[in-house]
N, C-alpha and C positions, 0 to 999 in steps of 0.2 A: 553597358552596365553589367556587373557580375553580382551574384547572390551567393552567400554561404548558407547551406542548408544541411541539417542533419535530421534523420528519422530514427526513432527508437521504437522497438517492438517488444511487448512483454506477453504476447499471446492473447491477452484480453483486448488490447487496442494499440494503436500507434500514436506516438507523440512527435510532432513536427516542430522544429525550431529553425528560424532563419533570420538573416540580417543582410541589408545591402553591404557589399564589400567595403564601400567607402564610408559606411556608418553615418550617412547623411540622408535627410528626407528626400523622397522622390517627388518632384514637382507635379502637382495635380493628382497625386495618389489618394484615392478614396478608400483604400484598403487593399487586401490581397485575396485572390482566389487560389484555392488549393486544388490544382488539377491532379486527378488520380487515374491511374490505369489499374483497374482491378481485374485480374485474370485476363488482361488484354483489352478490357472494355473501358473506354474513356468516360469520365464523369467529373463533376466539380463538387467539392464539399461546400455546402452553404454555411454562412455564418449563423450564429445563434439568434441574432436579432437584427431588424432592419433599420432604416433611417427614420421611419415613423411607426407608431404603434399599429399592430395588426397587419404589417406589410407581409404579403404572401410570397412564397417562393415561386418564381417562374420556372416551371419544369424544363422549359427549353433553354433557360439561361440562369441557373441557380447562382452563378457568380455575381449577379446583380445585388445580392446580399453578401458583400465581402466580409472579410475578417479584419478588424482594425486592431491588430496586435501581431506579435512575432512568435507566438507559440499557439499551437492548436492540436486538437485530438481527433482521431478517426476511430469511432467505436463500431463502425459498420464493416469490420473485417472479422474473419473467422480463421481458425487454424487450417493451414493448407492453402489459403489464398496467397497469390503472388501479387504484390503491389509495387507501384512506382509513383513518385510524386514530383510535381513541379510547382513552384510558387510563382504566381503571375500577378503583377501589379494591375489593379483596376483603376483606370484614370478617366478623367473627364471634367468638364467645367462645373457640373453639378450632378446630383443623384439621378436626375432624369436623362442624362446623356452620358452613360458609362460605356466604357469599352475595355476589352482586354489588351494590355500592352504586351503582346507576344514578344516583341523585340527585347523587352527587359526581363523576360521570364528566366527562371533558373533552369539549368539542364535537368533532365529527369534523373532522379536518384537511381542507384543500382536496384535491380530487382530484389525484392525481399520476400521470403516465404514466412508467413505468420506462424509462429510456434512458441509454445511455452518452454520448449527444449532449448535452454540458453547455450549449453555446451554439451558434448556427447554424453556425459554421465550425470548432468545436473539440470533439473527443470524446475521452474517456478510457476505457480498458478494462483490466480486471484479471483475474488468474487466482485460483484458490483453492489455490495451491501450498504451503500449510502442511500437511505430512503428519503432524506431531505434533499431531493434533487428534482429538477424540473421534469425530467422524463418520467419519473415515477408518478408525480402528480398528474401528468397528462394521461398516462396509462390507466390510472385509477379512475379518472373521469370517463374514459372510454368503456370501462367495465360497467359503470353505472353509479347512481347515487348511493346505493347500498353496499358498495364495495368495501370490504373489510380486509385490511392487509393481513392480519393473523390467519384469516380463513384461506386467503389466496396462497400464502407461503406454505400452508400445511397440506395443500392439495397437489399430489404428484401430477405432473403434466401441465400445471397452470403456467400460462405464458409468462406471467410476472415472476413466479417462483423460479422458472428456468432462467430468466434474464437476470434477476438479482443474484442468483447463486453462481452465475458465470461458469468459468472453466473449473472452478474448485469442485463443484458437485459432479460434473461429468467425468472429471479425471479420477475422483475418488471411486465412483461407480465402475469406471473402466479398469482401474487397478484391481479391484476386488473381483470383477468378472474374469479378468485374465488369469488370476490365481485359481479361481474355481475351474476354469476350463483346462488348465494345465495340471490339475491334481495337486497343486501346492497347498501351502498352509500359511496362516498369518499369526503374528503375536502382536496384539494391540493393547496399549495402555491408554484408557480414556477417562476423562474427567466427567463429561456429561454425554448422554446418549438419548435422543428421542426422535430422530429424523425418520419420517415414514418411508423413505427410500433406502437409507443406509442400513436400517435395521434388517429388512429382508435380505439385503446383500450380504450381511454378516451371517444370518441364519442359513443362507444357501450354502455356506461352507461347512455347515454342521460342526462336527467335533474337530475339524481342521481349523476352526476359528478359536484360537486361544486368547480369550478376552480377560484382561485385568481391569475390572470396572470399579471406579472410585465411588464415593458417596456424593460427589459434586458439592454444591453449596449446602450449607447447613440449614435445611428447611424443616422446621418442627412439624409434627411431633417426633418423627423418627430420625431427623437429621440425615435423611437419605433421599436426595433429589431423584435418584435413579431406581427407587424402590420398585415401581411397576415394571420397568423394562428388565430389571434384574430377575423378577419373578417369571416374566414371560420367556426369558432366554435360558433359565436355569437348566432345562433339560434339552436344549436345542444346540448349544455350543459348549465348548470347554470353558466354563465360566469360573473365574476366581474373583473374589472381592477384596478391595483394599479400603476399609472403613476407618479412616483416620479421625482423630479427635480434633475438637475446636482448637484453633491456633495453628493448624496445619491444613494444607490442601494437597490431595493427591492429584496434581494439576496437569499431568502429562496428556498429550494428544499425539501419540506417535504409533506407527505401525511398521513392523518388520515383515517383509514379504519373502517367503521361502519357496524353493522349488519342490518338485514331487519327492525328492529324497530328503526333504527337511532342512536343506542347507540355505542359510540366509543369503539373499541376493540384492535386495534394495530396501530403502526406508522412505517413509513419509513422515515429516514432522512439520511444525509451523504452529500457527495460533488457533486453528479452527477447531472449535468444539463440534461434535457430531450431532448437532441439533438443528432445528428449523431456523432459529434465529442466528445461530452461528454461520449457517450457510447463506442466509438471505437478508438479514437486517443489521448485520455488523460488518465492518470492514475487516477482512481476514485474508490470510495467505497460507499457502502450502508449498513446501519444498521437497522434491523427490531426488534422492541420490542413489544412482544405480551402481553400487559398489559393494562387493561381498564383505570386505573388511569393515566398512562403516556399518553395514547391516549386522554383522556379528557383534560389533561393539554395542549397538542398541539392544540386541537380543540378550547380551550379558546383563545389561541394566534391567531389562524386563524380568529376568530370573532373580536378580537381587531384590527387586521390589516384591515379587511374589513370595520369596523366602521370608521377607520382613513381615509379612502378614499385615496387621493393622498398626505396626509399631515403627519406630525410628531408631533402630539399634545403632550404636556408635560406629560399627563397621560399615554401615551404609554411607555415612558422611565421609569416613576415612577413604573409602574406595572412590567416591565421587570427587575427591579433592585433587585428583591427578587426572588430567584429560589426555586423550590420545589424539594425535594429529595424523592426517592422511593426505598424501599428494594425489590430487585428482584434477585432470584437465588443465594442467599448467598452473594450478593454484594449490592452496592448502585449506583443508577443512579440519578445524579443531572442535571436537564434540565434548561439551561439558554437561554434567548432570548435577542436579541438586536433590537434597541438601548437601552443602559442603561444610567443611569444618571451620573455614575462615574466609569465606567469600573469594576463594581463588579464581572463580569464574569472572567475577566483577573486576578483579585486579587485572586480569588479562585484557578485558574489554576496555578498562580505563587507559591502559597504556596505548592502545590503538587510538582511542578517542583523542588523547593528548598529542598524538603524532599527526593527526589530520592536518593537512596543509591548505586545502581548497574549500571544502564544504562538508557539512553534516546535515543529513536529512533523517527524520524519524517519525514514527507513529508509536504512541504509548497508550496503553489502557489505564493501568494504575501502577505507576513506577515507584510508589512509596513516598514517604514524607520528607520534607526538608530537614537536613541535619546541619546545625550551626557549624560554620567553618572551623571553629576551635575544637570540634569533635573529630574523632578518627575518621579519615576519608574512607576507610573500609566499609563504613555504614552508609555512605552516600548512595543515593539513587543515581543511575547513569544519566538521567536527565539533568541532575545537578552538575555533574561533570561537564556535560555539554555546555550548559549555560555559563559555567565558570571559564570556558575558553574565551569568552568575551567580557570577562570581568577584569577591569584594569587593575594591575598589580598582582594578579594571580600568576603562578609560575609558568603557565602555558598560555598566557594571554595572546590572542590573535584577533584584533578588531576587524580584520578583512575576511574572516571566514564567512562563507555563504551558509546560513542556517535557516532551514524551513522545517516545520513539523506541526503535528496536531496531537493534542493530549485529550483524552476522553473526559477528564474531569478536572476541576480546579484543585490546586494544591497550594496551600498558603506558603507564600514567600518563593514559590517556584513559578507558578502560572499567574501570580499576581504580584504587582510591585508593592502594594500595601493591602494586605488581605482584608482587614475590616472595612476600609473605605471602598475597595473594589466590590466586596460582597454587597455593600449597601447600594452601590451603583447598579449592580446587576439586578438586585431586587426591584429597583425602580424601573429598569428596562423590561423586565419580565417577572412580574410578581408570582406567576403560576409555577415556576420551576427553576431550579438552579441551572446555570449554563452547562450544556452537555459536552461541549467541545471547546478546547482552547487552541488557538493558533499562535505560532511563533514566527516572527520574521526577523532575522538577524541583520544588523547593520549598525553603522556608526551614527547613532542618533542620540545626541546629548539631551538630558543628562544621563540617560540610561543606555549603556552599550548595547544591550539586547532590546529590540523594539517589540513590545507586547502588542501586536497589531490588532488582534481581534479577540475579545473575551466576552462576547455577547452571545445570546442563544443563536444557534446556527441553522435556523430554518426561516424561510420566508412565510410569515404568518398570515398574510392577506395578499390579495392580488396586487402586483406591482408592475404596472404597464403590461408588458408581454409575458411576465413571469407569474404563474399561478401560485396560490398558497400551497405550501408543502407539508407533507406528513413528517412528524418527528417522533413524538411519543417519548415515553420514559425508558430508562434502562441503558444498555450498552450501545454505543454507536461506533466507536473505534476500539476494536479488540485486537488488532495486529500489534505485535511487539517487535519493532524493526528499527535498526539503526543502520544507515548507509554512510560510509566515509569515502570521500574523494572518488565518486563513481567514475569520473572521467580522467582521473590522474593515473600515475604509474603504479599506485598501490591501493586499489579499491578494496573495500571491506564491506561485507554484509553480515549483520548479526540478527538472527531470528530464532524462533522456537516458541515454546509455551511460556518461557521465562518472562516475568513482568519487569525484569531489569532493575530490580531493587534489592535491598538487603534481606527483606523478609523472604522473598522468593528464593534467594540464595541459601538461606540458613534454616528455613522452616518447611519448605514445600517440596513435593516431588515435582521437578521441573527439568527442562532441557534447554540448552542454549547452543546453537550451532554457529560458529564463527567461520566465515568463508573469506579467505584472503586471496587476492590476485585473480579473481574471476570477473573480468570486466563486463561481459554480457549480463551476468547475473546482477551485478551492481546497477547496471543501467536499467534492467527490468524492474527492480525494486524501487529505484529512484523515480521512474516514470509513474509507478503506482502511487507513490507518496505525493508527488507534486500535483497529480490530478485530484486527489482527495483534498489536499491543501487548498487548491484554487477553488474548488466547489464551496468549501466552508468559508473561505475568504470573501467570496462574492455574497453569500447569504448574510454574513455578518455586516458587510458593507451596506446592503439594502436595509437591514433592520436598524442600523445606527443612523442612516442618513435619509430615510424615505421622505421625511418632511422637508428636506432641503430642496428648494426649487432648482438648484444647480446640480443635483445628483445625476450621475450618468445613468441613462436608461436606454440609449439607442445610439446608432452610428452618427458621427458628426459629418455634416455635408461640406467638408473642406479638407485640406491636406495638413492642417495644423495638428491633427491627432498624433502624428508621428514624432513630434518634437520631444515630448516627455519620455518616450521609450528609448530615444537615442542619446540619452545623457544620464549621468549620475548612476544611482542604484539600479534603475530599471535596465539601463544598458549593461551594467555589470552582471545582472541576473541572466540576461540572454546570452552574454558571453560565456558565463559558466556552463549553460546548457549546450552551447556549441563546442564545449571542450577546449576552452581557451588555452589550457596548458598543453594540449596535444599538438603535434606538428600539423601545419596547415594541410588540409585535405586528407588527414589520416582517418582511417576507420577506427572507432573505439570498440570494435566488437570482436577482438581476438580473431582476426580474419581467417586463420587456419580452420576455424570451425564453421564450415559452410552451412551446416544445418542449424546453427545457433546464432547466426549473425543478428545482432540486436541494434546496430547503428549503421546507417548508410549515409554517405555524404554526396553533395553535389556543389561544386564551385566552378562555374563556367561562365565566360563572357558570352553575351548574346551576340549574334552575328551582325 
């Protein structure tokens, strides 16, 4: 038997996808073991749940809790680790007589070095800011009954703070420290700032930190969320303020890093606010581009914003309405800034969305309101454009697109099929709070082309078999603003930045949108981040919606029939998508010439 396997790495974790080459169930298969060589040491990744409640992992044979699916994640890797994997069927007549079917195992994947450096000049970093997760609930239990999440994330050195903030925090600090040691300087435009580690890192640069600090959210009485830190930093760094009026947000979160001669060298942008919650309790991302021309472009924008003071002169929008494009690592980066004069940034993005041929993945915080189809499409949110790709009769209708995504909040007529009815339904399911996260799952499901799979509160509120109750709380949960198009096709696209991807962001706010075309490893890295978040909330919503159903899934099935559903219909199509069905058989999707940034490795070999 042969097995098709791919492994994707985004620095934070790896994602494994596999299928039997014949696409048929394996007789007697009770699941799969993921065999891993981590820096040459062999181990097996256990599944998340056993055949019975409370089943403990056997340290000598963790594979006895196998995985009954064809996609899995390895979060126990760190940058610099070298890993290889093999997928091994676990067979036997029942759960008490299991064995590894080594003869049917896949070949080891190629050695992969874990890194956020996707290609030589582009890197992506993510946090683990989803607090409605099993591991967070278990960690809080270990801290003790009085564990308070806000206290833990505000304490530098806290184990949970470090885990939730992931590579984002460590990379931000490393970049700032590198500049300090080299005698360089930075130009930062920030919306919010309160993190207890990032603030000292900025002040360590002294007057070589040129900080353009906005007023953040409009919090009365001063409408200056950053009032205290502004006072604290006023004589420590080169501080300028951008205090915009209601109706606007000075919403950027970018940094230009310069050398000791003051020449721009690299940039950091993305969705991350420089706050405790931005790092630890919201899903966020950061992208670093090591290119002098891109850095100079963002420095020009920083100077325009500083010159504008607290205002929005027409010249700012006029300049922002024409973007520059840079050829980097075999792809193209187009850098947009807002406000624009006529949503030129969204128009560029729409053309790419409408050209997607295989799949669209996304994370949205607040992409804007629904605009009736008879209104100018220039005012549509990009979420609306994505959904209309599966609206029958629309010019770019494609019912076969693979669509997965999460939206932080409900939006009438976009995240709901019928806003009033759905709002009532949600109130009945959870009268204490509105649903914080909405999931989309695209497919040909009559009568609605796009299936609104989960729109219920996205945490497990009480113990469910082996899953403990989870923390959620109020506020922001998904803060990334990302769209990924055809990540495994010939024309992959990543869109990210501070831009909320709607008309208001384009026309009223200080924002930036980086569109990266043709960088396959980067697209894979962002796609892996999105699908992990999606699957987390998908499971939580499933539990909350069906916990009273005696047939609800809560553990492994002690037979081989579990394979059938995965190997047909939409579920098979989903795994085929992640295997890169459109790519030539056995091909790497990682732009193989970039050995330091390989993000996908394959294995397709017949057993001996």
